[in-house]
PyMOL Python script that loads the backbone (N, CA, C, O; Angstrom):
from pymol import cmd

cmd.read_pdbstr("""\
ATOM      1  N   UNK A   1      41.596 -34.914 -34.657  1.00  0.00           N
ATOM      2  CA  UNK A   1      41.527 -35.322 -36.046  1.00  0.00           C
ATOM      3  C   UNK A   1      40.534 -34.411 -36.773  1.00  0.00           C
ATOM      4  O   UNK A   1      39.395 -34.250 -36.335  1.00  0.00           O
ATOM      5  N   UNK A   2      40.957 -33.839 -37.846  1.00  0.00           N
ATOM      6  CA  UNK A   2      40.095 -32.972 -38.640  1.00  0.00           C
ATOM      7  C   UNK A   2      39.471 -33.786 -39.772  1.00  0.00           C
ATOM      8  O   UNK A   2      40.147 -34.597 -40.405  1.00  0.00           O
ATOM      9  N   UNK A   3      38.226 -33.574 -40.014  1.00  0.00           N
ATOM     10  CA  UNK A   3      37.515 -34.303 -41.062  1.00  0.00           C
ATOM     11  C   UNK A   3      36.990 -33.373 -42.156  1.00  0.00           C
ATOM     12  O   UNK A   3      36.123 -33.749 -42.945  1.00  0.00           O
ATOM     13  N   UNK A   4      37.527 -32.162 -42.188  1.00  0.00           N
ATOM     14  CA  UNK A   4      37.055 -31.207 -43.182  1.00  0.00           C
ATOM     15  C   UNK A   4      38.150 -30.210 -43.549  1.00  0.00           C
ATOM     16  O   UNK A   4      39.150 -30.055 -42.849  1.00  0.00           O
ATOM     17  N   UNK A   5      37.919 -29.549 -44.661  1.00  0.00           N
ATOM     18  CA  UNK A   5      38.718 -28.402 -45.072  1.00  0.00           C
ATOM     19  C   UNK A   5      37.788 -27.204 -44.975  1.00  0.00           C
ATOM     20  O   UNK A   5      36.593 -27.329 -45.243  1.00  0.00           O
ATOM     21  N   UNK A   6      38.311 -26.056 -44.600  1.00  0.00           N
ATOM     22  CA  UNK A   6      37.441 -24.889 -44.509  1.00  0.00           C
ATOM     23  C   UNK A   6      38.161 -23.635 -44.978  1.00  0.00           C
ATOM     24  O   UNK A   6      39.389 -23.557 -45.005  1.00  0.00           O
ATOM     25  N   UNK A   7      37.347 -22.667 -45.342  1.00  0.00           N
ATOM     26  CA  UNK A   7      37.868 -21.377 -45.784  1.00  0.00           C
ATOM     27  C   UNK A   7      36.829 -20.322 -45.435  1.00  0.00           C
ATOM     28  O   UNK A   7      35.638 -20.511 -45.684  1.00  0.00           O
ATOM     29  N   UNK A   8      37.271 -19.229 -44.867  1.00  0.00           N
ATOM     30  CA  UNK A   8      36.387 -18.108 -44.575  1.00  0.00           C
ATOM     31  C   UNK A   8      36.441 -17.158 -45.761  1.00  0.00           C
ATOM     32  O   UNK A   8      37.521 -16.774 -46.211  1.00  0.00           O
ATOM     33  N   UNK A   9      35.277 -16.783 -46.263  1.00  0.00           N
ATOM     34  CA  UNK A   9      35.170 -15.927 -47.440  1.00  0.00           C
ATOM     35  C   UNK A   9      34.495 -14.626 -47.020  1.00  0.00           C
ATOM     36  O   UNK A   9      33.450 -14.641 -46.369  1.00  0.00           O
ATOM     37  N   UNK A  10      35.095 -13.515 -47.393  1.00  0.00           N
ATOM     38  CA  UNK A  10      34.560 -12.196 -47.032  1.00  0.00           C
ATOM     39  C   UNK A  10      33.570 -11.712 -48.084  1.00  0.00           C
ATOM     40  O   UNK A  10      33.788 -10.683 -48.724  1.00  0.00           O
ATOM     41  N   UNK A  11      32.486 -12.455 -48.260  1.00  0.00           N
ATOM     42  CA  UNK A  11      31.414 -12.101 -49.192  1.00  0.00           C
ATOM     43  C   UNK A  11      30.093 -12.405 -48.504  1.00  0.00           C
ATOM     44  O   UNK A  11      30.062 -13.038 -47.449  1.00  0.00           O
ATOM     45  N   UNK A  12      29.013 -11.952 -49.103  1.00  0.00           N
ATOM     46  CA  UNK A  12      27.702 -12.285 -48.548  1.00  0.00           C
ATOM     47  C   UNK A  12      27.461 -13.788 -48.702  1.00  0.00           C
ATOM     48  O   UNK A  12      28.131 -14.463 -49.484  1.00  0.00           O
ATOM     49  N   UNK A  13      26.506 -14.289 -47.950  1.00  0.00           N
ATOM     50  CA  UNK A  13      26.184 -15.712 -48.029  1.00  0.00           C
ATOM     51  C   UNK A  13      25.802 -16.108 -49.451  1.00  0.00           C
ATOM     52  O   UNK A  13      26.327 -17.084 -49.987  1.00  0.00           O
ATOM     53  N   UNK A  14      24.889 -15.354 -50.065  1.00  0.00           N
ATOM     54  CA  UNK A  14      24.427 -15.703 -51.413  1.00  0.00           C
ATOM     55  C   UNK A  14      25.530 -15.597 -52.455  1.00  0.00           C
ATOM     56  O   UNK A  14      25.606 -16.427 -53.360  1.00  0.00           O
ATOM     57  N   UNK A  15      26.386 -14.588 -52.339  1.00  0.00           N
ATOM     58  CA  UNK A  15      27.525 -14.472 -53.263  1.00  0.00           C
ATOM     59  C   UNK A  15      28.446 -15.678 -53.105  1.00  0.00           C
ATOM     60  O   UNK A  15      28.930 -16.233 -54.092  1.00  0.00           O
ATOM     61  N   UNK A  16      28.681 -16.073 -51.874  1.00  0.00           N
ATOM     62  CA  UNK A  16      29.562 -17.209 -51.607  1.00  0.00           C
ATOM     63  C   UNK A  16      28.958 -18.496 -52.147  1.00  0.00           C
ATOM     64  O   UNK A  16      29.656 -19.302 -52.763  1.00  0.00           O
ATOM     65  N   UNK A  17      27.675 -18.691 -51.920  1.00  0.00           N
ATOM     66  CA  UNK A  17      26.997 -19.889 -52.418  1.00  0.00           C
ATOM     67  C   UNK A  17      27.102 -19.963 -53.937  1.00  0.00           C
ATOM     68  O   UNK A  17      27.429 -21.015 -54.486  1.00  0.00           O
ATOM     69  N   UNK A  18      26.827 -18.857 -54.617  1.00  0.00           N
ATOM     70  CA  UNK A  18      26.932 -18.822 -56.081  1.00  0.00           C
ATOM     71  C   UNK A  18      28.358 -19.106 -56.540  1.00  0.00           C
ATOM     72  O   UNK A  18      28.566 -19.836 -57.509  1.00  0.00           O
ATOM     73  N   UNK A  19      29.333 -18.538 -55.852  1.00  0.00           N
ATOM     74  CA  UNK A  19      30.736 -18.738 -56.201  1.00  0.00           C
ATOM     75  C   UNK A  19      31.145 -20.200 -56.026  1.00  0.00           C
ATOM     76  O   UNK A  19      31.843 -20.755 -56.876  1.00  0.00           O
ATOM     77  N   UNK A  20      30.721 -20.816 -54.944  1.00  0.00           N
ATOM     78  CA  UNK A  20      31.059 -22.220 -54.691  1.00  0.00           C
ATOM     79  C   UNK A  20      30.463 -23.111 -55.777  1.00  0.00           C
ATOM     80  O   UNK A  20      31.148 -23.994 -56.293  1.00  0.00           O
ATOM     81  N   UNK A  21      29.207 -22.893 -56.127  1.00  0.00           N
ATOM     82  CA  UNK A  21      28.568 -23.692 -57.177  1.00  0.00           C
ATOM     83  C   UNK A  21      29.300 -23.507 -58.503  1.00  0.00           C
ATOM     84  O   UNK A  21      29.528 -24.477 -59.225  1.00  0.00           O
ATOM     85  N   UNK A  22      29.669 -22.272 -58.825  1.00  0.00           N
ATOM     86  CA  UNK A  22      30.404 -21.983 -60.062  1.00  0.00           C
ATOM     87  C   UNK A  22      31.758 -22.694 -60.071  1.00  0.00           C
ATOM     88  O   UNK A  22      32.132 -23.308 -61.070  1.00  0.00           O
ATOM     89  N   UNK A  23      32.483 -22.613 -58.969  1.00  0.00           N
ATOM     90  CA  UNK A  23      33.804 -23.248 -58.886  1.00  0.00           C
ATOM     91  C   UNK A  23      33.693 -24.769 -58.970  1.00  0.00           C
ATOM     92  O   UNK A  23      34.528 -25.416 -59.601  1.00  0.00           O
ATOM     93  N   UNK A  24      32.675 -25.339 -58.344  1.00  0.00           N
ATOM     94  CA  UNK A  24      32.466 -26.786 -58.442  1.00  0.00           C
ATOM     95  C   UNK A  24      32.254 -27.189 -59.895  1.00  0.00           C
ATOM     96  O   UNK A  24      32.826 -28.177 -60.356  1.00  0.00           O
ATOM     97  N   UNK A  25      31.437 -26.432 -60.615  1.00  0.00           N
ATOM     98  CA  UNK A  25      31.173 -26.733 -62.025  1.00  0.00           C
ATOM     99  C   UNK A  25      32.446 -26.641 -62.848  1.00  0.00           C
ATOM    100  O   UNK A  25      32.690 -27.479 -63.715  1.00  0.00           O
ATOM    101  N   UNK A  26      33.261 -25.622 -62.578  1.00  0.00           N
ATOM    102  CA  UNK A  26      34.514 -25.461 -63.322  1.00  0.00           C
ATOM    103  C   UNK A  26      35.472 -26.622 -63.073  1.00  0.00           C
ATOM    104  O   UNK A  26      36.329 -26.908 -63.908  1.00  0.00           O
ATOM    105  N   UNK A  27      35.333 -27.289 -61.933  1.00  0.00           N
ATOM    106  CA  UNK A  27      36.182 -28.437 -61.611  1.00  0.00           C
ATOM    107  C   UNK A  27      35.531 -29.763 -62.005  1.00  0.00           C
ATOM    108  O   UNK A  27      36.050 -30.831 -61.682  1.00  0.00           O
ATOM    109  N   UNK A  28      34.399 -29.693 -62.701  1.00  0.00           N
ATOM    110  CA  UNK A  28      33.746 -30.896 -63.201  1.00  0.00           C
ATOM    111  C   UNK A  28      32.750 -31.539 -62.246  1.00  0.00           C
ATOM    112  O   UNK A  28      32.339 -32.681 -62.454  1.00  0.00           O
ATOM    113  N   UNK A  29      32.361 -30.817 -61.205  1.00  0.00           N
ATOM    114  CA  UNK A  29      31.403 -31.339 -60.238  1.00  0.00           C
ATOM    115  C   UNK A  29      30.021 -30.749 -60.502  1.00  0.00           C
ATOM    116  O   UNK A  29      29.876 -29.540 -60.681  1.00  0.00           O
ATOM    117  N   UNK A  30      29.024 -31.602 -60.523  1.00  0.00           N
ATOM    118  CA  UNK A  30      27.650 -31.142 -60.580  1.00  0.00           C
ATOM    119  C   UNK A  30      27.085 -31.108 -59.176  1.00  0.00           C
ATOM    120  O   UNK A  30      27.518 -31.867 -58.308  1.00  0.00           O
ATOM    121  N   UNK A  31      26.123 -30.232 -58.949  1.00  0.00           N
ATOM    122  CA  UNK A  31      25.460 -30.168 -57.649  1.00  0.00           C
ATOM    123  C   UNK A  31      24.163 -30.964 -57.767  1.00  0.00           C
ATOM    124  O   UNK A  31      23.220 -30.543 -58.438  1.00  0.00           O
ATOM    125  N   UNK A  32      24.130 -32.118 -57.105  1.00  0.00           N
ATOM    126  CA  UNK A  32      22.989 -33.019 -57.183  1.00  0.00           C
ATOM    127  C   UNK A  32      21.910 -32.692 -56.163  1.00  0.00           C
ATOM    128  O   UNK A  32      20.735 -33.000 -56.364  1.00  0.00           O
ATOM    129  N   UNK A  33      22.319 -32.065 -55.069  1.00  0.00           N
ATOM    130  CA  UNK A  33      21.349 -31.687 -54.043  1.00  0.00           C
ATOM    131  C   UNK A  33      21.775 -30.377 -53.402  1.00  0.00           C
ATOM    132  O   UNK A  33      22.956 -30.029 -53.375  1.00  0.00           O
ATOM    133  N   UNK A  34      20.785 -29.662 -52.887  1.00  0.00           N
ATOM    134  CA  UNK A  34      21.032 -28.376 -52.248  1.00  0.00           C
ATOM    135  C   UNK A  34      20.073 -28.305 -51.060  1.00  0.00           C
ATOM    136  O   UNK A  34      18.907 -27.943 -51.214  1.00  0.00           O
ATOM    137  N   UNK A  35      20.569 -28.650 -49.889  1.00  0.00           N
ATOM    138  CA  UNK A  35      19.733 -28.726 -48.695  1.00  0.00           C
ATOM    139  C   UNK A  35      19.829 -27.416 -47.928  1.00  0.00           C
ATOM    140  O   UNK A  35      20.906 -27.020 -47.482  1.00  0.00           O
ATOM    141  N   UNK A  36      18.700 -26.756 -47.781  1.00  0.00           N
ATOM    142  CA  UNK A  36      18.616 -25.500 -47.041  1.00  0.00           C
ATOM    143  C   UNK A  36      18.278 -25.846 -45.590  1.00  0.00           C
ATOM    144  O   UNK A  36      17.109 -25.999 -45.237  1.00  0.00           O
ATOM    145  N   UNK A  37      19.301 -25.965 -44.763  1.00  0.00           N
ATOM    146  CA  UNK A  37      19.126 -26.365 -43.367  1.00  0.00           C
ATOM    147  C   UNK A  37      18.319 -25.319 -42.607  1.00  0.00           C
ATOM    148  O   UNK A  37      17.477 -25.671 -41.781  1.00  0.00           O
ATOM    149  N   UNK A  38      18.564 -24.045 -42.874  1.00  0.00           N
ATOM    150  CA  UNK A  38      17.832 -22.976 -42.199  1.00  0.00           C
ATOM    151  C   UNK A  38      16.326 -23.125 -42.438  1.00  0.00           C
ATOM    152  O   UNK A  38      15.537 -23.035 -41.498  1.00  0.00           O
ATOM    153  N   UNK A  39      15.931 -23.352 -43.687  1.00  0.00           N
ATOM    154  CA  UNK A  39      14.512 -23.495 -44.021  1.00  0.00           C
ATOM    155  C   UNK A  39      13.922 -24.753 -43.396  1.00  0.00           C
ATOM    156  O   UNK A  39      12.789 -24.735 -42.915  1.00  0.00           O
ATOM    157  N   UNK A  40      14.682 -25.842 -43.401  1.00  0.00           N
ATOM    158  CA  UNK A  40      14.192 -27.091 -42.814  1.00  0.00           C
ATOM    159  C   UNK A  40      13.952 -26.940 -41.316  1.00  0.00           C
ATOM    160  O   UNK A  40      12.945 -27.418 -40.795  1.00  0.00           O
ATOM    161  N   UNK A  41      14.868 -26.281 -40.631  1.00  0.00           N
ATOM    162  CA  UNK A  41      14.713 -26.093 -39.192  1.00  0.00           C
ATOM    163  C   UNK A  41      13.595 -25.108 -38.869  1.00  0.00           C
ATOM    164  O   UNK A  41      12.900 -25.254 -37.863  1.00  0.00           O
ATOM    165  N   UNK A  42      13.427 -24.103 -39.731  1.00  0.00           N
ATOM    166  CA  UNK A  42      12.378 -23.105 -39.505  1.00  0.00           C
ATOM    167  C   UNK A  42      10.997 -23.760 -39.499  1.00  0.00           C
ATOM    168  O   UNK A  42      10.109 -23.335 -38.759  1.00  0.00           O
ATOM    169  N   UNK A  43      10.816 -24.793 -40.324  1.00  0.00           N
ATOM    170  CA  UNK A  43       9.542 -25.519 -40.358  1.00  0.00           C
ATOM    171  C   UNK A  43       9.212 -26.148 -39.005  1.00  0.00           C
ATOM    172  O   UNK A  43       8.056 -26.459 -38.716  1.00  0.00           O
ATOM    173  N   UNK A  44      10.240 -26.328 -38.186  1.00  0.00           N
ATOM    174  CA  UNK A  44      10.068 -26.926 -36.860  1.00  0.00           C
ATOM    175  C   UNK A  44      10.223 -25.894 -35.750  1.00  0.00           C
ATOM    176  O   UNK A  44      10.426 -26.242 -34.586  1.00  0.00           O
ATOM    177  N   UNK A  45      10.126 -24.620 -36.123  1.00  0.00           N
ATOM    178  CA  UNK A  45      10.169 -23.548 -35.145  1.00  0.00           C
ATOM    179  C   UNK A  45      11.547 -23.199 -34.622  1.00  0.00           C
ATOM    180  O   UNK A  45      11.668 -22.535 -33.593  1.00  0.00           O
ATOM    181  N   UNK A  46      12.590 -23.637 -35.314  1.00  0.00           N
ATOM    182  CA  UNK A  46      13.963 -23.367 -34.879  1.00  0.00           C
ATOM    183  C   UNK A  46      14.555 -22.255 -35.736  1.00  0.00           C
ATOM    184  O   UNK A  46      14.549 -22.339 -36.964  1.00  0.00           O
ATOM    185  N   UNK A  47      15.065 -21.215 -35.086  1.00  0.00           N
ATOM    186  CA  UNK A  47      15.725 -20.113 -35.787  1.00  0.00           C
ATOM    187  C   UNK A  47      17.205 -20.450 -35.899  1.00  0.00           C
ATOM    188  O   UNK A  47      17.879 -20.639 -34.886  1.00  0.00           O
ATOM    189  N   UNK A  48      17.712 -20.525 -37.122  1.00  0.00           N
ATOM    190  CA  UNK A  48      19.103 -20.919 -37.352  1.00  0.00           C
ATOM    191  C   UNK A  48      19.674 -20.061 -38.461  1.00  0.00           C
ATOM    192  O   UNK A  48      18.945 -19.584 -39.331  1.00  0.00           O
ATOM    193  N   UNK A  49      20.987 -19.867 -38.425  1.00  0.00           N
ATOM    194  CA  UNK A  49      21.659 -19.050 -39.444  1.00  0.00           C
ATOM    195  C   UNK A  49      21.592 -19.744 -40.814  1.00  0.00           C
ATOM    196  O   UNK A  49      21.212 -20.911 -40.908  1.00  0.00           O
ATOM    197  N   UNK A  50      21.965 -19.018 -41.863  1.00  0.00           N
ATOM    198  CA  UNK A  50      21.984 -19.582 -43.210  1.00  0.00           C
ATOM    199  C   UNK A  50      23.024 -20.696 -43.272  1.00  0.00           C
ATOM    200  O   UNK A  50      24.172 -20.520 -42.863  1.00  0.00           O
ATOM    201  N   UNK A  51      22.598 -21.849 -43.794  1.00  0.00           N
ATOM    202  CA  UNK A  51      23.446 -23.038 -43.792  1.00  0.00           C
ATOM    203  C   UNK A  51      22.951 -23.940 -44.916  1.00  0.00           C
ATOM    204  O   UNK A  51      21.807 -24.392 -44.897  1.00  0.00           O
ATOM    205  N   UNK A  52      23.811 -24.199 -45.890  1.00  0.00           N
ATOM    206  CA  UNK A  52      23.460 -25.062 -47.019  1.00  0.00           C
ATOM    207  C   UNK A  52      24.412 -26.245 -47.081  1.00  0.00           C
ATOM    208  O   UNK A  52      25.608 -26.120 -46.817  1.00  0.00           O
ATOM    209  N   UNK A  53      23.858 -27.387 -47.433  1.00  0.00           N
ATOM    210  CA  UNK A  53      24.660 -28.580 -47.690  1.00  0.00           C
ATOM    211  C   UNK A  53      24.464 -28.927 -49.161  1.00  0.00           C
ATOM    212  O   UNK A  53      23.369 -29.301 -49.582  1.00  0.00           O
ATOM    213  N   UNK A  54      25.535 -28.799 -49.933  1.00  0.00           N
ATOM    214  CA  UNK A  54      25.498 -29.122 -51.356  1.00  0.00           C
ATOM    215  C   UNK A  54      26.025 -30.536 -51.552  1.00  0.00           C
ATOM    216  O   UNK A  54      27.085 -30.887 -51.035  1.00  0.00           O
ATOM    217  N   UNK A  55      25.292 -31.336 -52.290  1.00  0.00           N
ATOM    218  CA  UNK A  55      25.761 -32.675 -52.649  1.00  0.00           C
ATOM    219  C   UNK A  55      26.418 -32.594 -54.014  1.00  0.00           C
ATOM    220  O   UNK A  55      25.731 -32.493 -55.031  1.00  0.00           O
ATOM    221  N   UNK A  56      27.741 -32.636 -54.046  1.00  0.00           N
ATOM    222  CA  UNK A  56      28.495 -32.447 -55.289  1.00  0.00           C
ATOM    223  C   UNK A  56      29.085 -33.770 -55.764  1.00  0.00           C
ATOM    224  O   UNK A  56      29.501 -34.603 -54.959  1.00  0.00           O
ATOM    225  N   UNK A  57      29.117 -33.949 -57.079  1.00  0.00           N
ATOM    226  CA  UNK A  57      29.650 -35.195 -57.628  1.00  0.00           C
ATOM    227  C   UNK A  57      30.358 -34.933 -58.955  1.00  0.00           C
ATOM    228  O   UNK A  57      29.867 -34.199 -59.811  1.00  0.00           O
ATOM    229  N   UNK A  58      31.514 -35.550 -59.094  1.00  0.00           N
ATOM    230  CA  UNK A  58      32.235 -35.567 -60.361  1.00  0.00           C
ATOM    231  C   UNK A  58      32.077 -36.993 -60.891  1.00  0.00           C
ATOM    232  O   UNK A  58      32.629 -37.922 -60.301  1.00  0.00           O
ATOM    233  N   UNK A  59      31.342 -37.193 -61.981  1.00  0.00           N
ATOM    234  CA  UNK A  59      31.065 -38.546 -62.460  1.00  0.00           C
ATOM    235  C   UNK A  59      32.314 -39.396 -62.691  1.00  0.00           C
ATOM    236  O   UNK A  59      32.316 -40.587 -62.381  1.00  0.00           O
ATOM    237  N   UNK A  60      33.363 -38.800 -63.226  1.00  0.00           N
ATOM    238  CA  UNK A  60      34.596 -39.553 -63.485  1.00  0.00           C
ATOM    239  C   UNK A  60      35.207 -40.058 -62.179  1.00  0.00           C
ATOM    240  O   UNK A  60      35.541 -41.236 -62.058  1.00  0.00           O
ATOM    241  N   UNK A  61      35.350 -39.162 -61.208  1.00  0.00           N
ATOM    242  CA  UNK A  61      35.935 -39.562 -59.925  1.00  0.00           C
ATOM    243  C   UNK A  61      35.036 -40.549 -59.190  1.00  0.00           C
ATOM    244  O   UNK A  61      35.521 -41.492 -58.564  1.00  0.00           O
ATOM    245  N   UNK A  62      33.724 -40.330 -59.268  1.00  0.00           N
ATOM    246  CA  UNK A  62      32.789 -41.245 -58.608  1.00  0.00           C
ATOM    247  C   UNK A  62      32.905 -42.642 -59.209  1.00  0.00           C
ATOM    248  O   UNK A  62      32.906 -43.636 -58.482  1.00  0.00           O
ATOM    249  N   UNK A  63      33.002 -42.716 -60.517  1.00  0.00           N
ATOM    250  CA  UNK A  63      33.135 -44.015 -61.181  1.00  0.00           C
ATOM    251  C   UNK A  63      34.417 -44.718 -60.752  1.00  0.00           C
ATOM    252  O   UNK A  63      34.399 -45.906 -60.429  1.00  0.00           O
ATOM    253  N   UNK A  64      35.530 -43.987 -60.748  1.00  0.00           N
ATOM    254  CA  UNK A  64      36.801 -44.580 -60.312  1.00  0.00           C
ATOM    255  C   UNK A  64      36.704 -45.087 -58.877  1.00  0.00           C
ATOM    256  O   UNK A  64      37.173 -46.183 -58.568  1.00  0.00           O
ATOM    257  N   UNK A  65      36.101 -44.295 -58.011  1.00  0.00           N
ATOM    258  CA  UNK A  65      35.979 -44.679 -56.606  1.00  0.00           C
ATOM    259  C   UNK A  65      35.106 -45.921 -56.454  1.00  0.00           C
ATOM    260  O   UNK A  65      35.426 -46.813 -55.669  1.00  0.00           O
ATOM    261  N   UNK A  66      34.001 -45.983 -57.203  1.00  0.00           N
ATOM    262  CA  UNK A  66      33.106 -47.135 -57.116  1.00  0.00           C
ATOM    263  C   UNK A  66      33.756 -48.404 -57.652  1.00  0.00           C
ATOM    264  O   UNK A  66      33.498 -49.495 -57.144  1.00  0.00           O
ATOM    265  N   UNK A  67      34.591 -48.269 -58.668  1.00  0.00           N
ATOM    266  CA  UNK A  67      35.318 -49.437 -59.171  1.00  0.00           C
ATOM    267  C   UNK A  67      36.306 -49.954 -58.135  1.00  0.00           C
ATOM    268  O   UNK A  67      36.480 -51.163 -57.984  1.00  0.00           O
ATOM    269  N   UNK A  68      36.948 -49.042 -57.429  1.00  0.00           N
ATOM    270  CA  UNK A  68      37.943 -49.424 -56.423  1.00  0.00           C
ATOM    271  C   UNK A  68      37.294 -49.951 -55.143  1.00  0.00           C
ATOM    272  O   UNK A  68      37.834 -50.843 -54.489  1.00  0.00           O
ATOM    273  N   UNK A  69      36.136 -49.395 -54.793  1.00  0.00           N
ATOM    274  CA  UNK A  69      35.475 -49.776 -53.535  1.00  0.00           C
ATOM    275  C   UNK A  69      33.966 -49.653 -53.710  1.00  0.00           C
ATOM    276  O   UNK A  69      33.426 -48.551 -53.621  1.00  0.00           O
ATOM    277  N   UNK A  70      33.276 -50.767 -53.958  1.00  0.00           N
ATOM    278  CA  UNK A  70      31.831 -50.724 -54.204  1.00  0.00           C
ATOM    279  C   UNK A  70      31.007 -50.088 -53.080  1.00  0.00           C
ATOM    280  O   UNK A  70      29.929 -49.552 -53.341  1.00  0.00           O
ATOM    281  N   UNK A  71      31.490 -50.137 -51.845  1.00  0.00           N
ATOM    282  CA  UNK A  71      30.747 -49.568 -50.722  1.00  0.00           C
ATOM    283  C   UNK A  71      30.966 -48.058 -50.560  1.00  0.00           C
ATOM    284  O   UNK A  71      30.393 -47.444 -49.660  1.00  0.00           O
ATOM    285  N   UNK A  72      31.780 -47.465 -51.417  1.00  0.00           N
ATOM    286  CA  UNK A  72      32.073 -46.034 -51.294  1.00  0.00           C
ATOM    287  C   UNK A  72      30.819 -45.192 -51.534  1.00  0.00           C
ATOM    288  O   UNK A  72      30.794 -44.006 -51.203  1.00  0.00           O
ATOM    289  N   UNK A  73      29.795 -45.793 -52.099  1.00  0.00           N
ATOM    290  CA  UNK A  73      28.545 -45.075 -52.325  1.00  0.00           C
ATOM    291  C   UNK A  73      27.957 -44.478 -51.057  1.00  0.00           C
ATOM    292  O   UNK A  73      27.183 -43.523 -51.120  1.00  0.00           O
ATOM    293  N   UNK A  74      28.319 -45.035 -49.904  1.00  0.00           N
ATOM    294  CA  UNK A  74      27.842 -44.464 -48.640  1.00  0.00           C
ATOM    295  C   UNK A  74      28.455 -43.097 -48.380  1.00  0.00           C
ATOM    296  O   UNK A  74      27.969 -42.351 -47.531  1.00  0.00           O
ATOM    297  N   UNK A  75      29.508 -42.765 -49.097  1.00  0.00           N
ATOM    298  CA  UNK A  75      30.192 -41.482 -48.928  1.00  0.00           C
ATOM    299  C   UNK A  75      29.888 -40.509 -50.073  1.00  0.00           C
ATOM    300  O   UNK A  75      30.436 -39.408 -50.113  1.00  0.00           O
ATOM    301  N   UNK A  76      29.032 -40.908 -50.983  1.00  0.00           N
ATOM    302  CA  UNK A  76      28.709 -40.081 -52.138  1.00  0.00           C
ATOM    303  C   UNK A  76      27.286 -39.546 -52.022  1.00  0.00           C
ATOM    304  O   UNK A  76      26.442 -40.220 -51.432  1.00  0.00           O
ATOM    305  N   UNK A  77      26.982 -38.372 -52.554  1.00  0.00           N
ATOM    306  CA  UNK A  77      27.929 -37.445 -53.154  1.00  0.00           C
ATOM    307  C   UNK A  77      28.776 -36.760 -52.083  1.00  0.00           C
ATOM    308  O   UNK A  77      28.531 -36.914 -50.886  1.00  0.00           O
ATOM    309  N   UNK A  78      29.751 -36.021 -52.525  1.00  0.00           N
ATOM    310  CA  UNK A  78      30.606 -35.262 -51.606  1.00  0.00           C
ATOM    311  C   UNK A  78      29.805 -34.086 -51.057  1.00  0.00           C
ATOM    312  O   UNK A  78      29.158 -33.363 -51.816  1.00  0.00           O
ATOM    313  N   UNK A  79      29.847 -33.897 -49.757  1.00  0.00           N
ATOM    314  CA  UNK A  79      29.136 -32.773 -49.143  1.00  0.00           C
ATOM    315  C   UNK A  79      30.028 -31.544 -49.083  1.00  0.00           C
ATOM    316  O   UNK A  79      31.182 -31.606 -48.659  1.00  0.00           O
ATOM    317  N   UNK A  80      29.464 -30.433 -49.515  1.00  0.00           N
ATOM    318  CA  UNK A  80      30.130 -29.137 -49.429  1.00  0.00           C
ATOM    319  C   UNK A  80      29.179 -28.230 -48.653  1.00  0.00           C
ATOM    320  O   UNK A  80      28.021 -28.066 -49.035  1.00  0.00           O
ATOM    321  N   UNK A  81      29.671 -27.643 -47.568  1.00  0.00           N
ATOM    322  CA  UNK A  81      28.832 -26.806 -46.716  1.00  0.00           C
ATOM    323  C   UNK A  81      29.189 -25.338 -46.915  1.00  0.00           C
ATOM    324  O   UNK A  81      30.360 -24.960 -46.893  1.00  0.00           O
ATOM    325  N   UNK A  82      28.168 -24.527 -47.109  1.00  0.00           N
ATOM    326  CA  UNK A  82      28.316 -23.069 -47.114  1.00  0.00           C
ATOM    327  C   UNK A  82      27.454 -22.590 -45.963  1.00  0.00           C
ATOM    328  O   UNK A  82      26.251 -22.845 -45.924  1.00  0.00           O
ATOM    329  N   UNK A  83      28.085 -21.891 -45.023  1.00  0.00           N
ATOM    330  CA  UNK A  83      27.324 -21.471 -43.848  1.00  0.00           C
ATOM    331  C   UNK A  83      27.684 -20.060 -43.440  1.00  0.00           C
ATOM    332  O   UNK A  83      28.802 -19.589 -43.649  1.00  0.00           O
ATOM    333  N   UNK A  84      26.720 -19.413 -42.863  1.00  0.00           N
ATOM    334  CA  UNK A  84      26.934 -18.093 -42.297  1.00  0.00           C
ATOM    335  C   UNK A  84      27.625 -18.285 -40.951  1.00  0.00           C
ATOM    336  O   UNK A  84      27.270 -19.183 -40.187  1.00  0.00           O
ATOM    337  N   UNK A  85      28.596 -17.452 -40.670  1.00  0.00           N
ATOM    338  CA  UNK A  85      29.288 -17.547 -39.387  1.00  0.00           C
ATOM    339  C   UNK A  85      28.316 -17.193 -38.267  1.00  0.00           C
ATOM    340  O   UNK A  85      27.344 -16.471 -38.488  1.00  0.00           O
ATOM    341  N   UNK A  86      28.576 -17.695 -37.082  1.00  0.00           N
ATOM    342  CA  UNK A  86      27.682 -17.461 -35.953  1.00  0.00           C
ATOM    343  C   UNK A  86      27.516 -15.983 -35.631  1.00  0.00           C
ATOM    344  O   UNK A  86      26.486 -15.575 -35.095  1.00  0.00           O
ATOM    345  N   UNK A  87      28.525 -15.178 -35.957  1.00  0.00           N
ATOM    346  CA  UNK A  87      28.436 -13.737 -35.695  1.00  0.00           C
ATOM    347  C   UNK A  87      27.740 -12.990 -36.832  1.00  0.00           C
ATOM    348  O   UNK A  87      27.686 -11.760 -36.834  1.00  0.00           O
ATOM    349  N   UNK A  88      27.208 -13.742 -37.798  1.00  0.00           N
ATOM    350  CA  UNK A  88      26.494 -13.126 -38.914  1.00  0.00           C
ATOM    351  C   UNK A  88      27.354 -12.847 -40.119  1.00  0.00           C
ATOM    352  O   UNK A  88      26.844 -12.373 -41.134  1.00  0.00           O
ATOM    353  N   UNK A  89      28.641 -13.123 -40.045  1.00  0.00           N
ATOM    354  CA  UNK A  89      29.542 -12.871 -41.169  1.00  0.00           C
ATOM    355  C   UNK A  89      29.592 -13.984 -42.150  1.00  0.00           C
ATOM    356  O   UNK A  89      30.313 -13.899 -43.144  1.00  0.00           O
TER     357      UNK A  89
END
""", "prot")
cmd.dss("prot")
cmd.show_as("cartoon", "prot")
cmd.util.cbc("prot")
cmd.orient("prot")
């Protein structure tokens, strides 16, 4: 069972991150959080590739979902991951 959609992008990590944020905005999603997993792990002495978790939300869709299912808040905001491939790509 797959629980995600994925796409490999042939751009640098930072270019890809900027592009994803731009595309989310164009689709009506705001980025409410931007978790830098690499930086968080580095504070604990762990070396890890570039990995960001963006918390994205479209207020209209969130409102509709909350009206239909009050407990859906446990699934909000929507997580979007931008990560460097293990081989550095």
